[in-house]
Backbone as CSV, one residue per row, in Angstrom:
resi,resn,N_x,N_y,N_z,CA_x,CA_y,CA_z,C_x,C_y,C_z
1,UNK,-14.436,21.187,-103.377,-14.625,20.713,-101.993,-15.829,21.331,-101.371
2,UNK,-16.680,20.551,-100.714,-17.873,21.056,-100.131,-17.618,21.358,-98.624
3,UNK,-17.943,22.527,-98.157,-17.814,22.879,-96.776,-19.159,22.931,-96.140
4,UNK,-19.376,22.199,-95.139,-20.639,22.283,-94.369,-20.628,23.413,-93.381
5,UNK,-21.550,24.312,-93.414,-21.599,25.527,-92.578,-22.287,25.078,-91.300
6,UNK,-21.528,25.057,-90.181,-22.042,24.728,-88.883,-22.508,25.977,-88.190
7,UNK,-23.095,25.827,-87.013,-23.554,26.993,-86.231,-22.376,27.901,-85.863
8,UNK,-22.555,29.214,-86.186,-21.473,30.128,-85.936,-21.981,31.184,-84.911
9,UNK,-21.196,31.379,-83.882,-21.540,32.400,-82.893,-21.475,33.758,-83.370
10,UNK,-22.415,34.602,-83.024,-22.427,36.008,-83.430,-21.284,36.724,-82.804
11,UNK,-20.535,37.519,-83.536,-19.437,38.259,-83.014,-19.554,39.722,-83.416
12,UNK,-19.822,40.610,-82.456,-20.061,42.059,-82.778,-18.776,42.669,-83.376
13,UNK,-17.610,42.012,-83.179,-16.396,42.601,-83.700,-16.424,42.728,-85.198
14,UNK,-17.258,42.010,-85.831,-17.342,42.125,-87.322,-17.585,43.513,-87.848
15,UNK,-18.425,44.220,-87.132,-18.801,45.596,-87.590,-17.602,46.522,-87.415
16,UNK,-16.632,46.195,-86.611,-15.474,47.048,-86.450,-14.543,46.974,-87.707
17,UNK,-14.757,45.993,-88.601,-13.982,45.949,-89.844,-14.854,45.889,-91.048
18,UNK,-16.009,46.543,-90.940,-16.861,46.670,-92.095,-17.764,45.534,-92.521
19,UNK,-18.094,44.709,-91.545,-19.050,43.618,-91.776,-20.277,43.859,-90.872
20,UNK,-21.192,44.724,-91.232,-22.290,45.059,-90.360,-23.207,43.804,-90.032
21,UNK,-23.369,43.516,-88.713,-24.230,42.399,-88.348,-25.151,42.863,-87.228
22,UNK,-26.399,42.363,-87.239,-27.381,42.673,-86.206,-27.846,41.423,-85.508
23,UNK,-27.771,40.299,-86.212,-28.225,39.036,-85.553,-27.440,37.892,-86.303
24,UNK,-27.672,36.647,-85.785,-26.895,35.498,-86.209,-27.098,35.245,-87.668
25,UNK,-28.258,35.547,-88.276,-28.515,35.461,-89.658,-27.548,36.290,-90.505
26,UNK,-27.290,37.461,-90.017,-26.301,38.320,-90.756,-24.937,37.719,-90.716
27,UNK,-24.564,37.071,-89.607,-23.213,36.430,-89.564,-23.075,35.350,-90.646
28,UNK,-24.177,34.540,-90.785,-24.091,33.525,-91.812,-23.988,34.128,-93.248
29,UNK,-24.644,35.243,-93.407,-24.533,35.907,-94.648,-23.147,36.401,-94.955
30,UNK,-22.467,36.914,-93.931,-21.097,37.338,-94.053,-20.213,36.109,-94.442
31,UNK,-20.373,34.974,-93.754,-19.568,33.817,-94.032,-19.786,33.396,-95.498
32,UNK,-21.050,33.397,-95.926,-21.255,32.903,-97.313,-20.678,33.883,-98.349
33,UNK,-20.741,35.171,-97.967,-20.201,36.235,-98.972,-18.717,36.150,-99.183
34,UNK,-17.982,35.680,-98.163,-16.457,35.641,-98.312,-15.970,34.317,-98.893
35,UNK,-16.842,33.291,-98.962,-16.354,31.929,-99.347,-15.729,31.941,-100.760
36,UNK,-16.160,32.842,-101.610,-15.634,32.937,-102.970,-14.360,33.713,-103.082
37,UNK,-13.874,34.223,-101.907,-12.751,35.114,-101.885,-11.685,34.715,-100.855
38,UNK,-11.547,33.449,-100.632,-10.692,32.939,-99.562,-9.543,32.087,-100.098
39,UNK,-8.480,32.005,-99.293,-7.420,31.086,-99.593,-7.301,30.054,-98.456
40,UNK,-7.034,28.854,-98.770,-6.949,27.791,-97.817,-5.605,27.662,-97.132
41,UNK,-5.564,27.609,-95.869,-4.291,27.363,-95.068,-4.487,26.097,-94.253
42,UNK,-3.725,25.126,-94.587,-3.836,23.850,-93.888,-3.138,23.898,-92.513
43,UNK,-3.626,23.109,-91.530,-2.979,22.923,-90.242,-3.213,21.541,-89.707
44,UNK,-2.534,21.160,-88.686,-2.688,19.743,-88.222,-4.062,19.305,-87.902
45,UNK,-4.937,20.167,-87.454,-6.311,19.766,-87.040,-7.414,20.188,-88.027
46,UNK,-6.982,20.532,-89.200,-8.016,20.978,-90.127,-7.438,22.053,-91.107
47,UNK,-8.159,23.139,-91.257,-7.750,24.191,-92.091,-8.386,25.538,-91.692
48,UNK,-7.792,26.607,-92.211,-8.364,27.937,-92.245,-8.655,28.429,-93.584
49,UNK,-9.795,29.173,-93.790,-10.031,29.827,-94.998,-9.883,31.324,-94.768
50,UNK,-8.861,31.941,-95.345,-8.511,33.282,-95.007,-9.047,34.255,-96.069
51,UNK,-9.810,35.234,-95.607,-10.246,36.298,-96.437,-9.500,37.582,-96.100
52,UNK,-8.880,38.289,-97.172,-8.073,39.464,-96.920,-8.635,40.538,-97.844
53,UNK,-9.031,41.637,-97.253,-9.536,42.782,-98.038,-8.395,43.875,-98.121
54,UNK,-8.452,44.653,-99.197,-7.426,45.663,-99.334,-7.506,46.752,-98.271
55,UNK,-8.631,46.845,-97.546,-8.748,47.726,-96.412,-7.975,47.314,-95.213
56,UNK,-7.567,46.065,-95.149,-6.862,45.455,-94.059,-7.735,44.487,-93.275
57,UNK,-9.049,44.536,-93.500,-10.003,43.619,-92.837,-9.670,42.152,-93.219
58,UNK,-9.697,41.271,-92.261,-9.460,39.881,-92.476,-10.458,39.057,-91.790
59,UNK,-10.765,37.876,-92.337,-11.684,36.914,-91.678,-11.077,35.512,-91.861
60,UNK,-10.956,34.804,-90.788,-10.402,33.445,-90.778,-11.494,32.476,-90.427
61,UNK,-11.999,31.772,-91.417,-12.981,30.711,-91.241,-12.252,29.492,-90.749
62,UNK,-12.840,28.641,-89.832,-12.181,27.423,-89.343,-12.895,26.213,-89.837
63,UNK,-12.094,25.239,-90.332,-12.696,23.972,-90.779,-12.002,22.843,-90.174
64,UNK,-12.783,21.830,-89.749,-12.178,20.644,-89.113,-11.850,19.585,-90.133
65,UNK,-11.301,18.436,-89.680,-10.914,17.387,-90.628,-12.048,16.740,-91.333
66,UNK,-13.302,16.971,-90.855,-14.495,16.420,-91.587,-15.034,17.443,-92.614
67,UNK,-14.249,18.478,-92.866,-14.662,19.487,-93.868,-15.869,20.315,-93.395
68,UNK,-16.078,20.468,-92.109,-17.156,21.327,-91.584,-16.592,22.625,-91.129
69,UNK,-17.317,23.693,-91.427,-16.926,24.952,-90.834,-17.419,25.003,-89.421
70,UNK,-16.508,25.277,-88.516,-16.792,25.190,-87.057,-16.617,26.540,-86.324
71,UNK,-16.216,27.574,-86.976,-16.032,28.782,-86.333,-15.342,29.889,-87.195
72,UNK,-15.046,31.020,-86.674,-14.388,32.024,-87.387,-13.815,33.034,-86.473
73,UNK,-12.831,33.807,-86.886,-12.318,34.965,-86.142,-11.950,36.081,-87.073
74,UNK,-12.331,37.317,-86.681,-11.949,38.494,-87.505,-10.517,38.947,-87.045
75,UNK,-9.891,39.670,-87.941,-8.639,40.292,-87.628,-8.452,41.474,-88.553
76,UNK,-7.488,42.327,-88.232,-7.152,43.456,-89.102,-5.636,43.487,-89.250
77,UNK,-5.146,43.499,-90.446,-3.706,43.550,-90.781,-3.266,44.973,-90.777
78,UNK,-2.763,45.440,-89.645,-2.365,46.849,-89.433,-0.861,47.073,-89.467
79,UNK,-0.505,48.244,-88.993,0.879,48.719,-88.992,1.636,48.451,-87.642
80,UNK,0.907,48.179,-86.595,1.580,48.061,-85.281,2.618,46.967,-85.279
81,UNK,3.667,47.277,-84.555,4.760,46.266,-84.361,5.188,46.394,-82.872
82,UNK,5.303,45.299,-82.219,5.755,45.342,-80.800,6.367,43.960,-80.479
83,UNK,7.399,44.044,-79.576,8.044,42.816,-79.075,7.321,42.352,-77.830
84,UNK,7.063,41.075,-77.753,6.441,40.485,-76.594,7.132,39.228,-76.236
85,UNK,7.025,38.781,-74.966,7.537,37.516,-74.513,6.420,36.516,-74.410
86,UNK,6.286,35.576,-75.300,5.285,34.608,-75.236,5.661,33.582,-74.073
87,UNK,4.649,33.273,-73.237,5.041,32.408,-72.089,4.102,31.138,-72.148
88,UNK,2.927,31.252,-72.737,2.004,30.099,-72.604,1.020,30.130,-73.713
89,UNK,0.770,28.998,-74.392,-0.279,28.871,-75.333,-1.604,28.592,-74.603
90,UNK,-2.683,29.185,-75.133,-4.049,29.072,-74.471,-4.994,28.526,-75.479
91,UNK,-5.547,27.410,-75.207,-6.604,26.768,-76.052,-7.974,27.191,-75.645
92,UNK,-8.878,27.277,-76.558,-10.278,27.677,-76.293,-11.260,26.527,-76.453
93,UNK,-12.279,26.460,-75.643,-13.264,25.438,-75.767,-14.222,25.644,-76.984
94,UNK,-14.347,26.867,-77.377,-15.329,27.135,-78.396,-15.048,26.386,-79.749
95,UNK,-13.784,26.240,-80.084,-13.417,25.569,-81.283,-11.980,24.994,-81.100
96,UNK,-11.739,23.777,-81.704,-10.409,23.220,-81.605,-9.357,23.995,-82.419
97,UNK,-9.821,24.934,-83.249,-8.866,25.795,-83.963,-8.719,27.219,-83.363
98,UNK,-9.401,27.422,-82.237,-9.231,28.736,-81.472,-8.068,28.630,-80.556
99,UNK,-7.511,29.720,-80.243,-6.426,29.818,-79.254,-5.699,31.106,-79.291
100,UNK,-4.810,31.264,-78.335,-4.052,32.478,-78.194,-2.928,32.306,-77.302
101,UNK,-2.342,33.416,-76.786,-1.141,33.316,-75.996,-1.150,34.293,-74.807
102,UNK,-0.499,33.881,-73.764,-0.214,34.746,-72.613,1.142,35.356,-72.951
103,UNK,1.312,36.630,-72.760,2.492,37.287,-73.156,2.885,38.426,-72.147
104,UNK,4.180,38.799,-72.192,4.551,40.049,-71.490,4.973,41.091,-72.480
105,UNK,4.479,42.316,-72.289,4.745,43.425,-73.133,6.154,43.922,-72.887
106,UNK,6.924,44.146,-73.917,8.234,44.674,-73.796,9.120,43.914,-72.764
107,UNK,9.391,42.631,-72.987,10.224,41.867,-72.064,11.572,42.573,-71.822
108,UNK,11.939,42.680,-70.608,13.158,43.470,-70.203,14.383,42.630,-70.304
109,UNK,14.268,41.299,-70.179,15.402,40.424,-70.247,14.973,39.157,-70.996
110,UNK,15.890,38.265,-71.234,15.574,37.014,-71.899,14.743,36.106,-71.044
111,UNK,14.658,36.446,-69.726,13.783,35.653,-68.844,12.372,36.208,-68.937
112,UNK,11.764,35.856,-70.109,10.501,36.555,-70.440,9.302,36.151,-69.535
113,UNK,9.477,35.127,-68.729,8.318,34.728,-67.918,8.064,35.593,-66.695
114,UNK,9.080,36.420,-66.329,8.869,37.240,-65.179,9.252,38.697,-65.393
115,UNK,9.568,39.097,-66.634,9.990,40.496,-66.851,9.216,41.089,-68.033
116,UNK,8.904,42.348,-67.839,8.171,43.078,-68.864,7.287,44.117,-68.209
117,UNK,6.636,44.930,-69.057,5.866,46.085,-68.521,4.546,45.610,-67.900
118,UNK,3.931,44.565,-68.481,2.702,43.952,-67.909,2.435,42.679,-68.693
119,UNK,1.705,41.767,-68.113,1.280,40.598,-68.812,-0.049,40.798,-69.489
120,UNK,-0.383,40.165,-70.554,-1.684,40.222,-71.182,-1.925,39.026,-72.049
121,UNK,-3.049,38.870,-72.563,-3.545,37.747,-73.379,-4.080,38.227,-74.712
122,UNK,-3.693,37.626,-75.808,-4.314,37.916,-77.079,-4.626,36.630,-77.772
123,UNK,-5.724,36.626,-78.579,-6.058,35.489,-79.447,-5.391,35.618,-80.765
124,UNK,-5.170,34.533,-81.437,-4.558,34.499,-82.720,-5.468,33.832,-83.752
125,UNK,-5.834,34.495,-84.847,-6.834,33.948,-85.705,-6.423,32.649,-86.482
126,UNK,-5.145,32.421,-86.585,-4.602,31.169,-87.239,-3.744,30.408,-86.252
127,UNK,-4.312,30.241,-85.019,-3.571,29.735,-83.883,-2.872,28.327,-84.216
128,UNK,-3.574,27.401,-84.893,-3.036,26.058,-85.046,-1.960,26.017,-86.216
129,UNK,-1.617,27.117,-86.802,-0.554,27.096,-87.855,0.833,27.116,-87.222
130,UNK,0.931,27.286,-85.905,2.230,27.335,-85.238,2.222,26.290,-84.131
131,UNK,2.052,24.980,-84.484,1.895,23.945,-83.443,3.188,23.626,-82.668
132,UNK,4.315,23.911,-83.175,5.604,23.474,-82.546,6.384,24.690,-82.051
133,UNK,5.709,25.777,-81.709,6.393,26.990,-81.206,6.949,26.691,-79.851
134,UNK,8.299,26.943,-79.681,8.941,26.701,-78.426,8.662,27.961,-77.519
135,UNK,8.211,27.648,-76.303,8.013,28.727,-75.258,8.813,28.481,-74.018
136,UNK,9.233,29.557,-73.320,9.006,30.944,-73.660,9.926,31.403,-74.799
137,UNK,9.447,32.494,-75.441,10.177,32.981,-76.608,9.805,34.500,-76.777
138,UNK,10.759,35.292,-77.185,10.562,36.686,-77.569,10.237,36.724,-79.017
139,UNK,9.146,37.343,-79.408,8.700,37.446,-80.814,8.214,38.853,-81.100
140,UNK,8.017,39.183,-82.381,7.409,40.396,-82.781,6.010,40.102,-83.252
141,UNK,4.989,40.919,-82.825,3.629,40.695,-83.212,2.988,41.930,-83.823
142,UNK,1.946,41.769,-84.556,1.060,42.850,-84.903,-0.220,42.633,-84.101
143,UNK,-0.644,43.652,-83.375,-1.738,43.507,-82.396,-2.890,44.468,-82.822
144,UNK,-4.102,43.898,-82.864,-5.283,44.639,-83.255,-6.217,44.632,-82.077
145,UNK,-6.767,45.859,-81.798,-7.762,45.977,-80.702,-9.144,46.332,-81.276
146,UNK,-10.129,45.472,-81.026,-11.503,45.755,-81.512,-12.321,46.504,-80.523
147,UNK,-12.838,47.716,-80.927,-13.532,48.620,-80.016,-14.990,48.123,-79.773
148,UNK,-15.551,48.605,-78.643,-16.950,48.301,-78.353,-17.656,49.559,-77.880
149,UNK,-18.761,49.478,-77.274,-19.580,50.616,-77.023,-19.071,51.599,-75.956
150,UNK,-17.984,51.242,-75.300,-17.460,52.152,-74.335,-16.246,52.933,-74.904
151,UNK,-16.033,52.808,-76.208,-14.946,53.473,-76.907,-15.114,54.965,-76.831
152,UNK,-14.092,55.742,-76.405,-14.117,57.144,-76.250,-12.927,57.811,-76.916
153,UNK,-13.082,59.032,-77.460,-11.961,59.836,-77.943,-11.991,61.190,-77.207
154,UNK,-10.831,61.553,-76.691,-10.727,62.782,-75.896,-9.773,63.717,-76.650
155,UNK,-10.115,65.019,-76.638,-9.369,66.003,-77.374,-7.946,66.225,-76.837
156,UNK,-7.733,65.994,-75.570,-6.498,66.195,-74.913,-6.315,65.307,-73.663
157,UNK,-5.062,65.222,-73.186,-4.785,64.551,-71.944,-5.595,65.148,-70.783
158,UNK,-5.704,66.452,-70.797,-6.450,67.145,-69.695,-7.929,66.671,-69.745
159,UNK,-8.557,66.609,-70.886,-9.876,66.196,-71.015,-10.065,64.728,-70.573
160,UNK,-9.090,63.880,-70.961,-9.136,62.463,-70.503,-9.004,62.406,-69.062
161,UNK,-8.071,63.119,-68.433,-7.893,63.093,-66.952,-9.162,63.575,-66.264
162,UNK,-9.782,64.611,-66.736,-10.975,65.143,-66.042,-12.200,64.239,-66.234
163,UNK,-12.190,63.342,-67.211,-13.275,62.389,-67.402,-13.263,61.242,-66.379
164,UNK,-12.184,61.053,-65.674,-12.076,59.918,-64.747,-12.630,60.295,-63.373
165,UNK,-13.699,59.669,-62.989,-14.375,60.033,-61.761,-14.043,59.142,-60.586
166,UNK,-13.427,57.971,-60.914,-13.113,57.054,-59.797,-11.843,57.447,-59.092
167,UNK,-11.556,56.841,-57.927,-10.341,57.120,-57.187,-9.126,56.770,-57.903
168,UNK,-9.160,55.648,-58.618,-7.973,55.206,-59.411,-7.996,56.001,-60.746
169,UNK,-6.925,56.740,-61.000,-6.721,57.507,-62.200,-5.717,56.789,-63.104
170,UNK,-5.995,56.727,-64.402,-5.100,56.053,-65.345,-4.377,57.175,-66.194
171,UNK,-3.187,56.866,-66.552,-2.400,57.775,-67.449,-2.987,57.676,-68.891
172,UNK,-2.647,58.685,-69.654,-3.141,58.737,-70.998,-2.517,57.655,-71.887
173,UNK,-1.419,57.061,-71.423,-0.866,55.885,-72.044,-0.787,54.790,-70.947
174,UNK,-1.872,53.942,-70.898,-1.925,52.986,-69.850,-2.593,51.711,-70.412
175,UNK,-2.340,50.625,-69.715,-2.848,49.283,-70.164,-3.195,48.474,-68.965
176,UNK,-4.431,48.028,-68.879,-4.899,47.100,-67.803,-5.294,45.731,-68.440
177,UNK,-4.581,44.650,-68.126,-4.921,43.364,-68.717,-6.139,42.746,-68.040
178,UNK,-7.313,43.314,-68.324,-8.529,42.920,-67.591,-8.905,41.462,-67.895
179,UNK,-8.455,40.920,-69.013,-8.763,39.505,-69.353,-8.096,38.565,-68.416
180,UNK,-7.093,39.017,-67.616,-6.499,38.070,-66.650,-7.253,38.054,-65.354
181,UNK,-8.212,38.954,-65.132,-8.975,38.918,-63.912,-10.269,38.251,-64.184
182,UNK,-10.257,36.919,-64.119,-11.401,36.150,-64.509,-11.905,35.082,-63.486
183,UNK,-12.180,35.464,-62.248,-12.792,34.480,-61.311,-14.181,34.184,-61.685
184,UNK,-14.601,32.906,-61.605,-15.988,32.538,-61.853,-16.848,33.016,-60.655
185,UNK,-17.894,33.730,-60.963,-18.705,34.341,-59.916,-19.315,33.284,-58.955
186,UNK,-19.672,32.082,-59.448,-20.299,31.056,-58.684,-19.327,30.144,-57.941
187,UNK,-18.320,29.683,-58.698,-17.404,28.693,-58.081,-16.131,29.340,-57.515
188,UNK,-15.937,30.544,-57.879,-14.667,31.323,-57.517,-13.428,30.713,-58.111
189,UNK,-13.594,29.865,-59.143,-12.489,29.279,-59.807,-12.051,30.157,-60.956
190,UNK,-10.776,30.095,-61.280,-10.218,30.952,-62.394,-10.543,30.255,-63.696
191,UNK,-11.223,30.944,-64.582,-11.560,30.419,-65.917,-10.447,30.856,-66.873
192,UNK,-10.305,30.243,-68.069,-9.249,30.620,-68.951,-9.196,32.073,-69.269
193,UNK,-8.017,32.692,-69.170,-7.912,34.159,-69.381,-8.421,34.603,-70.732
194,UNK,-9.013,35.752,-70.797,-9.652,36.212,-72.030,-8.779,37.286,-72.653
195,UNK,-8.840,37.390,-74.039,-8.038,38.389,-74.785,-8.709,39.750,-74.708
196,UNK,-8.740,40.280,-73.479,-9.413,41.572,-73.258,-8.451,42.540,-72.517
197,UNK,-8.434,43.833,-72.995,-7.541,44.758,-72.365,-8.291,46.133,-72.274
198,UNK,-8.106,46.817,-71.170,-8.632,48.179,-70.991,-7.414,49.126,-71.117
199,UNK,-7.366,49.966,-72.179,-6.211,50.879,-72.293,-6.642,52.218,-72.871
200,UNK,-5.578,53.102,-72.661,-5.712,54.440,-73.246,-4.412,54.721,-74.001
201,UNK,-4.515,55.452,-75.055,-3.324,55.814,-75.810,-3.546,56.935,-76.809
202,UNK,-2.430,57.419,-77.354,-2.430,58.560,-78.249,-2.600,58.145,-79.687
203,UNK,-3.440,58.846,-80.481,-3.644,58.573,-81.897,-2.384,59.114,-82.638
204,UNK,-1.687,58.195,-83.320,-0.564,58.532,-84.193,-0.979,58.672,-85.677
205,UNK,-1.913,57.820,-86.092,-2.493,57.880,-87.414,-3.856,57.388,-87.426
206,UNK,-4.687,57.750,-88.355,-6.032,57.171,-88.446,-6.542,57.367,-89.866
207,UNK,-7.575,56.545,-90.194,-8.145,56.595,-91.562,-9.563,55.991,-91.444
208,UNK,-10.454,56.614,-92.193,-11.741,56.030,-92.382,-11.709,55.114,-93.634
209,UNK,-11.754,53.818,-93.411,-11.551,52.809,-94.426,-12.906,52.262,-94.906
210,UNK,-12.853,51.624,-96.090,-14.025,50.969,-96.565,-13.759,49.451,-96.914
211,UNK,-14.555,48.652,-96.419,-14.454,47.191,-96.739,-15.012,47.079,-98.139
212,UNK,-14.121,46.614,-99.050,-14.540,46.584,-100.472,-15.546,45.550,-100.775
213,UNK,-15.673,44.502,-99.900,-16.709,43.522,-100.123,-18.081,43.985,-99.794
214,UNK,-18.179,44.711,-98.728,-19.534,45.169,-98.229,-19.792,46.618,-98.494
215,UNK,-18.761,47.445,-98.867,-18.817,48.893,-99.004,-19.173,49.612,-97.705
216,UNK,-19.008,48.919,-96.577,-19.264,49.535,-95.229,-17.974,50.130,-94.706
217,UNK,-18.101,51.253,-94.057,-16.911,51.976,-93.573,-16.597,51.610,-92.146
218,UNK,-15.343,51.766,-91.783,-14.891,51.542,-90.370,-13.648,52.402,-90.177
219,UNK,-13.419,52.773,-88.921,-12.213,53.543,-88.586,-11.093,52.641,-88.182
220,UNK,-9.925,53.056,-88.608,-8.650,52.439,-88.194,-7.795,53.522,-87.540
221,UNK,-7.163,53.158,-86.367,-6.230,54.055,-85.690,-4.942,53.297,-85.352
222,UNK,-3.849,54.014,-85.540,-2.602,53.454,-84.944,-2.371,54.254,-83.640
223,UNK,-2.377,53.533,-82.579,-2.425,54.122,-81.224,-1.130,53.708,-80.502
224,UNK,-0.486,54.684,-79.874,0.590,54.398,-78.985,0.174,54.400,-77.559
225,UNK,0.366,53.275,-76.903,-0.025,53.064,-75.502,1.110,52.511,-74.714
226,UNK,0.924,52.298,-73.493,1.959,51.646,-72.650,2.261,50.279,-73.210
227,UNK,3.517,50.001,-73.421,3.921,48.668,-74.010,4.128,48.690,-75.526
228,UNK,3.726,49.775,-76.223,3.987,49.826,-77.663,2.796,50.226,-78.451
229,UNK,2.834,49.976,-79.720,1.778,50.351,-80.618,0.679,49.256,-80.727
230,UNK,-0.543,49.687,-81.072,-1.654,48.805,-81.281,-2.570,49.443,-82.323
231,UNK,-3.025,48.573,-83.235,-4.026,48.998,-84.235,-5.345,48.890,-83.629
232,UNK,-6.173,49.966,-83.689,-7.509,49.940,-83.156,-8.501,50.087,-84.303
233,UNK,-9.502,49.188,-84.354,-10.571,49.331,-85.362,-11.924,49.512,-84.634
234,UNK,-12.779,50.360,-85.295,-13.998,50.689,-84.676,-15.106,50.906,-85.677
235,UNK,-16.255,50.419,-85.345,-17.511,50.786,-86.014,-17.701,52.252,-85.925
236,UNK,-18.018,52.992,-87.027,-18.215,54.455,-86.969,-19.238,54.905,-85.939
237,UNK,-20.194,54.025,-85.624,-21.304,54.406,-84.718,-20.830,54.705,-83.296
238,UNK,-19.580,54.237,-82.970,-19.019,54.487,-81.626,-18.276,55.843,-81.597
239,UNK,-18.164,56.543,-82.747,-17.389,57.725,-82.808,-18.264,58.950,-83.114
240,UNK,-18.237,59.953,-82.243,-19.222,61.045,-82.315,-18.630,62.200,-83.089
241,UNK,-17.284,62.400,-83.125,-16.680,63.552,-83.844,-15.515,63.070,-84.635
242,UNK,-15.156,63.850,-85.589,-14.039,63.467,-86.448,-12.739,63.450,-85.647
243,UNK,-12.009,62.276,-85.581,-10.783,62.161,-84.826,-9.669,63.146,-85.308
244,UNK,-8.677,63.336,-84.494,-7.465,64.122,-84.822,-6.232,63.431,-84.298
245,UNK,-5.120,63.631,-85.012,-3.844,63.187,-84.537,-3.533,63.829,-83.197
246,UNK,-3.076,62.955,-82.248,-2.696,63.520,-80.910,-3.795,63.389,-79.900
247,UNK,-5.036,63.073,-80.376,-6.066,62.842,-79.367,-5.916,61.538,-78.643
248,UNK,-6.627,61.390,-77.559,-6.501,60.245,-76.680,-7.765,59.277,-76.899
249,UNK,-7.465,58.047,-77.099,-8.570,57.063,-77.161,-8.505,56.151,-75.865
250,UNK,-9.707,55.639,-75.492,-9.725,54.776,-74.335,-10.924,53.850,-74.489
251,UNK,-10.871,52.731,-73.741,-11.967,51.797,-73.820,-11.503,50.400,-73.454
252,UNK,-12.471,49.438,-73.577,-12.145,48.016,-73.361,-12.180,47.368,-74.662
253,UNK,-11.166,46.529,-75.004,-10.993,46.044,-76.401,-10.767,44.549,-76.389
254,UNK,-11.245,43.847,-77.415,-10.856,42.481,-77.658,-9.578,42.503,-78.514
255,UNK,-8.614,41.670,-78.093,-7.261,41.712,-78.679,-7.014,40.521,-79.563
256,UNK,-6.596,40.804,-80.808,-6.247,39.764,-81.769,-4.837,40.063,-82.274
257,UNK,-3.969,39.075,-82.244,-2.566,39.297,-82.662,-2.135,38.215,-83.656
258,UNK,-1.152,38.591,-84.487,-0.441,37.615,-85.342,1.041,37.715,-85.206
259,UNK,1.693,36.607,-85.208,3.182,36.556,-85.105,3.744,36.948,-86.434
260,UNK,4.809,37.782,-86.387,5.466,38.318,-87.583,6.734,37.519,-87.796
261,UNK,6.999,37.088,-89.039,8.150,36.192,-89.303,9.284,37.082,-89.781
């Protein structure tokens, strides 16, 4: 089967799982390098080509019914497990195979639409494989947070507290669903919520992993934050010193989740 490679948007999250990219040409190189190592997953509107590395790094290429590659999403298959109340499916304009969910962390009752520790949004790399999911519904997910250039590690809660200079102080286990705060600057209209969260949490486990396809290293952390566990992945360039168990991480993250069966 011949797959036509369409224009792919550059995603800096690739470097967080050992796919170093500097420009769009690098992204196309990554796509081509994984094509011989993928498995096909069919869905009603096309297909996904899933690459899985033993490090946990994953890449989901998206193909439409015309056999064209139209996008991709990275993910990391980690250890985190948490219960969430799914309330709404969210489609994305970038690709017909993109999408995610609005959810409540730790729903307190079966009435998941109004109960929980906080609402948030996460994208799902194989979104169209669950077309008939009944909502609202309580499910278990694995959640990965992709770090960016504001990623920080603090030696203690005290150091984290002292680093906060604004009037609003956050706890060392806190979560702000910043992707829900999305007014358009010009029209003042609300745009689709983004899978973005600002959080802090405690390192429970970590490992410097190697993507076996590229031989590039990346850090993985299992972090306990408000609402449960989350897997955090980071390009080593964001990390200045060797991490330790019990230290505090914080930053703004892109959130990718998968439903667990």
